[in-house]
N, C-alpha and C positions, 0 to 999 in steps of 0.2 A: 579404439575399436571396441564396440560393445557386444557382449554375448546376447543371444536370443533376439537378434534384430531382424527386421524384415529385409529380405535381399534386395539391394538396390545396386545399380551400376552395371558395368559391362562384365559379363561372365567370361572367364578365361579358362582354357583347357588345363586340366590338372591330371598328371599321370604319376603313378607310383611304381617304381621298379625295385623289387627286392633282390638283393644279392648278398648272401651271407649275413653279416651283421650291419649292412648298410642299406639305406633307402635313399633313392634320388627322387626329389620332387621337382618337376618342371613347372615353373610358374610363368611360362610364356614370355621369358625375357625380362620380366619385371622383378625388381628386388623389393620384397615387402618392407614396410616402414618399421615394423617391430617384430622381433622373434623372442618369445619367452618360453624357455624350456628348463627342465631340471638340469642339474649340473653334469649328469652322467654323459650325455651325448657330446661327441665332437661335432661342431657345426662348421661347415666349410662352404660359405657362399662363393659363388663364382660369377663372373660378369654376365653369363647367360641366365642367371637366376636359378641355377641348380643348388640344392641344399643337400649335403651328404650327411645323413644322420646315422652315425655309427654308435649304436647303443644296444645293449641287451640287459633287461627288457627295454623295449622301445616305448617312447612316450606317445600320448594321444595328441594329435595335431588337428586343428580345425582352421580352415581358411574362410572366415566370414567375408561377405562381399562388401567391399568398400573401395572408393577410388584409390588407386595404388600410388604410393609415393616412391618414386624411383630413387634408389640409392640411399634410402633412409637408414636409421640406426638399427643395429642388432643388439638386443638386450638379453642377457642370460640371467635367469632367476634361479636361485638355489632353494626357494621356499617349499617346493612341492616334490615329493618323490616321483620317480619315473612310473609311468603306467603303460600298459600294453598299447602298441601303436595302432591307430585307426586312421586311414586316409580317406577322405571323402572326395570322389571325383566330380561331384556335382557343384562343389564350391568354386570360388574364384579367388584371385590374389588379393592380398591385403595383409592385415596383421595376422601373425600366427599366434593363436591363443591356445593355452593349455586348458582343456576341459576337465572338470572334476577337481579333485584336491579339496582341502579344507575350506569351509566357508564360515562366515560370521554374520550375525544379524545386528545391524546398527539401527537403533531407534532414534528418530528425530521427532521432537514435539514442537509444533509450530503454532503461532498465532499471529495476528496482524491487527492494526488499527486499535490498539489498546486505549489510546487517548486519555491516559491518566485516570482510568476508571478504577480507582482504588477500592471503592465500595461497589456493591451490586448495582448494575444498571437497571434492575427490575426483573422482568420475566421474559420468557420465550414461549410462544404458544406450542402446544404439543403437535398439532397438525394444522393444515391451512384452513380447515373448516371454521366458519363463524361460530363463536360461542364455545369453542373448545377450551378446556382448562389450560392454565398456564403453569410453567415451571419456573421457580425462582432460580436465577442463574448468576454466575460471575462473582466478582470480588477477588482481589489479588491474593487474599489468604486462601481462598478455595482453589484458585488456579494453582497455587503452590502445592496444595494438598493433592490435587490430581497429578501434578507433575512428579511429586514424590512417589505416588503409587505406581506410576508408569516406570519410573527409574528402578523401583524395587523389582519389577518384572524383567528388566534388562539394564544392568549397570552401564552398558555401552550406549549411553543416551546423550544426545545433543539437543539443547533447547534454543530455538531461534524465533525471531520476529521479522515480519516483512514490512516494517515501517510504521510510522505514526504512533509510537508508544507515548510520545508527548505532543503537546499542542492541541488546541480545542478541548481542553480538559476541564473537569468540574472544579469548583472552587477549592475543594480540599487538596487538590494538587496544584492548581494554577496560582493560588494565593502565595505559594512558596516556590514559584518558578519551577514547578515539576520536580523539585529535588526529592520529594517523597516517592514519586514514581520510580526514579532511578534507584533510590535506596532499597525499595521493596523488590525491584527487579533483580538487584544484586543478590538478594537473599532467596529469591525464587529460583535462581540458578540459570538465568538467561546467559547464553554464550555469545550470540551474535544478533545484531539488529541492523538491517539495511535501513538507510535513511529514507524517510517518506517526505512528502511535501510539507507536512505540518512540523517536522523537525526544524524547518527554516523560518517558522513564524516570527521568532525574535532575532533572526539573523545568524550568520555563521559564527560570530564571536561567542554568542551565548550558547550555540550548539556545541562548540568546542569545549566550553566550560562544563557542559553536561558530561563529556567524556573525561576530562582531566580533573574536574573538581575545583574547589575554591568558592568563595562567597560572591554573590552578585554585587557589582560595584556600587549600587545605589539603593537597592530595596532593603529596608530593615527586616523584612520577613524572610530573608535568606538565612541559611546556616542555623536552623533551629534544633540542631542535634541534641543540645542540652535538655530541651523540652521533650524530645521524642525518643531519645535513647540511641542516637546514631552519632558517628564521629563528627567533630568540629575541627576544622572547617568541613564543609560538604565534601564527601569522599569521592564523588564522580563515579562514572560507570565502571564496574569491574568487568563488564562485557565489552565487546568491540563494536563500534559503529563501522559500517561498511558503506562505501560510496564510490563504486567503480566508475560511474558516468558523471560525477560531479567534480569539475576541475576548476582550479583558480585561473582566471583569465590571465593574470600577470605572469605565471610561471608554467602553466599547463599541468600542474601536479594535482592529483586528487586530494580533496580536503580530509579524507579518511582513507584507510587502505581499500584497495579494490576488492581484495579477497582475503580470506583467512584459511589456513590449513590446520585441521585438527586431526591428530593421530588417534584413532579409535580401534582398540584391539588390534593394533599393528597395521591398520589400513589408514592411509593418508586421504582424508576427505577434504575436498575444496569447497568453500562456500563463497560464492560471488554475490555481493549485495549492491543494490542500486534503487533509485527512484525513477518515476516516470519522467521522460524527457520534457514533458509539458509543464513541469513544476513552476517555471517562471511565470506561466500564465495564470496560476491559481494561488500564488503567494504574493504578499505585498512586495513590490519591487525592491524596497530597501532590504528585505530579508534575503534576497539572492543577489545583491549587488556584488559585482566582481566575480561572479561564478558563471560557468557554462555547463549546460546539461546535454550530454551526448546521447546518441541513439542507443537504445537498450540492447537490441540484438547484436549490432555491430560491436558494441563494447564487450559483450560476453564472448563472442566468437574470437575476438582479438586476444582474449586472455587465455584461451584454451591451450595454445602452445606453451605459454609460461607455466601453467599448472602441470602439464604433462612433463615438462622439463624438470619439474620438482618432484616427479614421481607420483603425481596425483592422477588417478583414473576414475575416481568416484567424485562427481561434480554436481553440486546443488546450487541452484540460482534462487536467491531471495530478492524478489522484485516488488516494489510498491507500485504496482499497476495491476488491473484486473478486468473482470468482465461481469456480466449480469446474467442470471438464470431467470427465466420467466415463471418463477414459482414463488409463492409466498414463503418467506423464511419461517421455518418451524423446526421443532425437534425431528419430525418425521421426514423432512426434506433436505437436511443439511448435507447429505451425501449424494444428492442427485446432480445431474449435469444436463438438464433439459435444454435443448437448443445447441448444446456443444459450444457454448460461448461464441456463437456465430456473430460476426461483424464486431467483435470486441477488440480493444487494443491488445489484450494479453494473448488472444489467439493469433493475431498477426505477428506478434513478437515470437511466440513459440514456433510458429511455422517457419521462422528464419534461423532458428538456433542450430548450432553445430550438433552433430550426432553424439558427441562426447557428453553432452548434458544429460544427466539421469533423472532429474527431478526439478520442478519449478514450484516454488511456494510463493503465492501472490497475495495481493491485498488491494487497498485503496477504495474498492467499491462497496465495502461493508457487506459482502455476500458470503454465504457458505456454499461451497461446491466442491466436488471431488470428480475431476474430469480426466479424460485421456485425450490428448491433443497431439496431432502429428508435428514432428519437427521437420527440418528442411529436407531430410532424407526420407520422409514419409513414415518414420517409426513413431508409434504412439508412446508418449511419456506422460507421467502423472503431473497434473496441474491442480493445486489445491488452494483453498482459501477458507478462513475460519471465522466468518461473520465479523464481529467487531466488539470492542469494549469488554473483552474477556468472557463472552458468552459461550464460546466454543474453542476447543483445542483440536489440532489435527495430530493424530497418532500415526506415524509413518514408520514402516519397517523396511530396511534395505538389506537384502541378502547379498553378501559380497564375497567373491572368490578372493581369499586372502593372498593367494600366490601372485595375482596380477592386479588386485585392487579393482577389478571390474564388477559392476553390479549385475547380478543375475535376475533378481526380481525386486519390484517395488510394490508395496501394498500400503494403502492410506485409508484412514477412517476418521471422519470428523465425530467428535464426542462432545456432548453438552456438559458444561461446568454446572452440574446440578447441585444446588445447595442443600437438597434434601437427601442426598445419597449417604446412607449410613456407613458405607464402606470407605468413605473419604474423611480424613481428619484435616481440617483447615490448619494452616500454619499459624500457631499462636504468637510467635515472635513478630511475624509480619502484621498480624491483626493489631498487636499492641502499638506498633509504629503508626498504623493508619488511625487507630482510635485517638492517639495523642495529637496527631495533626488535626483530626476532626474537632477535638476539644478546643484547640486554639482558634479554629475557623468558625466554630458554631455561633458565637455571638454575632459575628458579621453575617453569616449565612442566614440566620433566623430573623433578622430584622425585617419586619413587614413594611413593604414600600407601597402597597396598594391592594385593591381587591378587583376580582373579576366576577362577572355575572354567570359565566358558563365556561366550559372548556374553550380555549382559543388555540387552534391547531394549525399545523403546516399542511393539512390536507388540501390538495390543489383542485380547483375547478378544471374542466376541460381546457379552459383558456390559460391556465397556469397561475391563477391567483389564489392566495390563501388568506384566511381570516387573520392569522397572526402576522402575515406579511403586510396586510393593510395597517394593522395597529403599529407595527414598528416603523413603517414609512411615515405614518401620521405623527409619531413621536419625533422623528427626525426633522420633519417639516416644522413642527411647533418650535423646536430648538433653534432652527436656523432662519426663520422667516422674519424675525424682528430687525429693525434698523440697527446696523452695527454688528449684527450677528449673522449676516449672510444675505438677508433680503430674498431668500429663496421662495419660489412660487411652486416648486414641485420637489419631492424627494424620491430617490430611487434606492431600493435595497436589493442586494444580490441574494438569491435564495440559499446559496451555499453557506451564507453567514448566519442562517437561522438554524440552530442545532437541536432544538427540542421544542415540545409543545408546552403550553400552560394549561394545567388541569385544575378544575374547580375543587375536586375532592382532595382535601389536605389531611395532614395528621391532626390529632386532637389538640396538640399543643398550639397549632397555628389557627385552627378554625377554618371551616370550609370557605373557599373563595379568596382567602388571603394569599397574596403574592409576596414571597420573601425575596430578599436580595439574592440568596443562593439560587433560587429557581430562575430568577431573571438572568443571573450570570450563566447558568447552564444554557439558556437560550442564546445569549450573545457573549461567548467567552473570549473573544479575540482582543478586546481592548482597543478596537479601532477608534479613531477620531473622525469627526464629521468635517467635511470640506465643502464649502460653497464655491461655485465657479460659474462662469458665464458661457453658455452655448447658444448658437443660433438655432432657429427652428429646424433648419436643415440638419444640423448636427444632432438634434434630439431625434429626428427621424433615423439618422444613421445609427445612433445608439440603440434604438429599438430593433433595427435590422440586425445589428451585431449580436443580438440575443440568440439568433436562430442558427440551426445547423447549416454549415457550408458557406455562410456569408463571410466574405473577406474584404468587403468595401471598407476603405480607410485603413487597412492593415499596413503596418510598417514592413520593411523588407525582411526583417528577421523573424516575422510572426509565422505561426503554422500555416502552411499553404492550403490546408483543408478547411480552415475556419473552425467555428465552434464544433466540438465533437458531439454535442447534443444540445437541445434547446435549454437555455438558462433564462427563464422568464423573470424579469425584474419585477419586484413588488413596488407599487406606486402609491403615492399619497392621495388623500382626498382632494377632489377637484380636477385631477388629471385622468383622462380616459382616452382609449383608442381601440381600434378593431384590427384583427389580423386573421389570416387564413393560410393554410398550407397550400401553396400554389405549385410546389415542386421546383421552383426557380429560386436559387439563393438570392438574398438581398431584395426580395420582392414579396414580402409577407405582410407588410403594414401599409395601409392606404394613408398617405400623408393628410388627406382631407379629414380623416377620422381622428387625428391627434388634436385633442382639445384641452384647454386649461380653463376651468370654471365655465365650461360650455362654449368657449370661444376658440375657433380653429387657430392652431399655431401657425404663425407666419414664418415661412422658411427663411426670410431675410432678417427677421427681428431677433433681438437678443433676449435671453431669459436666464434668470438665476436659478440654478438647480443645486440640490444638496445630495451628496453621496458620502460613503465612508472613504477613508484614505486608501484602502485596498483597491477600490474601484477607481478612484481618482487617478491612480498611477497605472491604470490599464489592466488591473487584475480581472480574471475571468474573460480575458481577450476583449474587453470593452475599451478598445484603444482610442476611440474618438474622445473619451473623457480626458485623455492626456493633452488634448488641444484646447481644453477649457481655459479661459483667461480670468484674470482678477481673482485669483484664489484667496480664500480666507479660511484658516483653520478654525475648528470649533471644539465643542465638548466631546467627551468620550461617548460612544454610542450607548453604553449602559447607563450613563448619567442622564442622557436624553430620555431613555425609556423610563427611568425612575421619576424624572420630572413630569413626564406625561401623566403618569399615574397620580402624582401629587396634585396636578392641576385638575384632572378629570374625576378623581375619586373612583367611583365604580366604573370599570371599563368593560364594554361588551365586545363580543367577537366582531371583527371587521365585516363589512357588508358583502365583500367579494363581487362587486358590480362595476369595477373600473376597467377591466380588461374583457373584451368581448371577442369570442372566437366565431368567425363566420363559417357557414357550411361550405 
């Protein structure tokens, strides 16, 4: 039962009858599920629900409104001295809570979607207006500096992450299998990380190595502690990974603990961690083989009795799922909640959560927001997210009644990790580790692989096509169209696999327009391999329909019944074209007659060789029709294909963005 909650449920009559040193409270024949009082009173529950409080002075009792649990436990707490009694006749049966008594403030510092961004990811604009100045942000050493400053304000601090600290990482982390990210997070003081979808990019065995330590079994770039000043072999995470809704299919056990309990200033705080249940639809199937991903809200609610049985009344959920605010991300907007996360997955989850949950720290969507969302009882609780890649931290303060462990208030504030803040001292030891990893990676990262004539970006046309998407799809077609290499006539690229833009302006060392291997790696960091396979024209049409929200044609039985959560417009190679329009009817967006290869309409009955990456080929991004492709042939790494494309073409211009047409 939480203090300061909105009254919900059925009101029961409450009367107080004073006689000498005793008070009888009639709770309408219902026995409350918990009674917490100072040790002085003698408490005598009777079958009728009467409580005889024989005490002087008498304690303060509150009956918050909550569905009553008949015959529940009675718990006596010796933590708080007795206070004058006050009985509210307007309340109803439920937990009996002691109001007042000593409180403590627990600080939680949160972030999400770090993605191994050991160095600064660049800048964050000051406000949404065009042309506004930018603020240099991020870097794990600066994050550590901010966290140290916050801890100096309150030693009762817990540092948490809502997933994706690894995976889709820059070369300085990825080249070493993200060991540097784990090592610096250890020194930053991270306590708990809920798994995100990208934690599974290299599969559960590699993820478990991130927790337990040890060297990678095959890569010589593992265990570089001698070079960077960290232990050898790789030390593993000193913080805990949490995975409440990820279970091994073989035994039904979670791959990491469902929750962790940390005692902070005498208060037992429970942290439940989990990823989005749709993780198998956005991770290479081999990465989640043998795992099941359970419903988020149902998982949390089922754990509440376990936590309460262990004396936990302060409960925080770390979840790698989120929402979007219709506001340009900027320093001035990071604490807004425009739209209230309407129609988002995280709102739907929070709306189902048990009233015992005090706070939800979210992620996945790379958004910064600070919201109040109603739980299943209608009470508003804080739901936060801190952008991504270390640009923002969330400073959260919980005021907790120490007698009963209940949260009185929650305040949250997103703060920018501003690298120009003179009040912050970046962590020198962490910077040294990053610098040494960078020294090892620099010769590889700085190798020039080609040139570009102008910025080539992921900015989408109204039809969903980008200049960079065109270039990447063309590179993959070039790599797979030759005899013996796939004989592909079209390549498709998933937009989520394109992680950064290519910019013309470079450092003086590189020269303007030069593209380095490190920059290309940042664009395509997953190490996917190309796969050529055969589809019919009808299956190509199905593939295009499966891009769009709500379409479930061709879905297997265990697929999400709602279809795509949002449009995922595939990028397509030169020579392929089609038209689409929003008709409001799922699976009816693309006119089959408009699908053409080199100007010739695709025949629904004919067979065509297509090229995709292995993530897509195995049904990633809910592109399930690709799993039906025949005569598969594996190919080169996607990054190698991009490098080869630049080698063959020399100077590369932005893609024309004329292959996908949106009809009015």
